[in-house]
N, C-alpha and C positions, 0 to 999 in steps of 0.2 A: 431430480426435478428442476426444471428451468422455467424462468418467467420471460416471455417474449418481449417484455418492456424493460428488461433489466440489462444494463451494460455489462455487469459482471457475468451474467449468464450468457448473453448473446455475443459479447465482444464486438459490438457494432457501433453505430453513430451515437448511441447513448453513452458508451464508454469514451468514445473519441472527444466528447464534450469536456472531459476533465482528465483523462488518463490515456496511457498507452499500454496495451497488453505486452507484458514481458514474456511470460511463459506460464504453463500450467505446472503446478507442483502436485505431489501425491494427494493432498487433501484440500487444495486451494488454487486460486488464480492469483498471480502476482502482477501488479499494475504499477507503472511509474506514474506518479502524480505529475501532471504537466506543470503546475505552478511550483517552481523550484526555489522559493525563498529560503527553504531549508534543503540544501543540496543533499540529494539522495533519498528524498521522501518517496515512499512507496505505500501501497495498500495491499494487504493480503486479504482476499475475499474467500469465504468458504466455498467449496466446490459445488454445493447445491444451494438452491434458493430457499433459505430459511431466514426468518427474521430475528430470532432470538437464540442465544446460546442454550437456553433451556429447551429448545426444539430439537436438540441432538443429544445423543447418548454420551455418557462419561468417556467412553472410548473414542468417540468422534471428536469430542472437545480436546482430548489429549493429542489426538492425531493432528487436528487443526493447529493447536498451539505448538506442536513440534515444527510445523512449517513456519509459523510466526517466529519462533526462536531461531530457526535456520536462516531465515531472511535477515533478522536482526544481526546475527553474527556476520553475515556478508556485508551488511551496511556498515557495521563497525570497521571491518577490514578495509573496505574500499574507500569510505569517506572519512574515517577517523573522527567521528563526532565526539564532543565532550560528554554527551548524554543522549539517550534516545527517549523520546516521549511516545507513549502508546495511546491511541484514542480509538475507542469502540463506540461509534455513533451509528446512525442509520434512521433518523427521523423521517427522511424523505426517500431513501433508497429501498428500505425494507429488506436488505440483503446483509446478512452477518458479515462484517468485515472489520479489520483493524488497520488504522493508520499507523505507520512506523515513521516517526518524524525525528530525524537527526537534529540535535540542537548543538550550537556552538557558542562558546562564551562571548565571543565578539559579535554575536548576532542580535538583531533588533528585538527578539522576543526572549532572550535569555532570562531565566528567573520567573517566567510567567507561562501561562497556557498558550499554546500555539493557536494562531488564528486559522480557521478552517480553510479559507482561500483568500489570502491577502492580495492576490492579483498584482504582485509586484515584479515577479521575475519569470519570464517564459523564455525558452531556449529555441535555437534553430533545430531543424530536423537532424542535422549532423551532430549537434551537441547531445540531443536526446539519444541518438543511436550510440554515441560513445559511452554514455552512462549505462545504457542497457547492456552493451557489450561487456563492460567491466563487471556488472552484476552477474550476468550469465556465466562469465568465466570463473566466478567463485562459487556458483551454486553446485 
């Protein structure tokens, strides 16, 4: 099931406002978050437009979190963070997704909750492409 007004579903201008589609995974969509104050920050969005984790079966939850785990392992390998924070929000999007936010001890938010969109660091198209290529190479 897809929602025509959802960036994760349509991979259109709604997504372009905050992210870049990296690829589809078996149970999800992988998105690079454009704001890169936390180098390597990505979003794993469930393959179908559901709002809550309780809207899918135990098997589907396990499959979705298998993708989340795989992506987290890649982010650890490529970006070498000190810790990864995971955020499952969706007040405004209505689409089940998890933010994978690499944290670094010398970073501005170490020891606290990450800000949803600090609007501090955006990259060039070439820099985004380089990050995406590194992630894809490890998937």
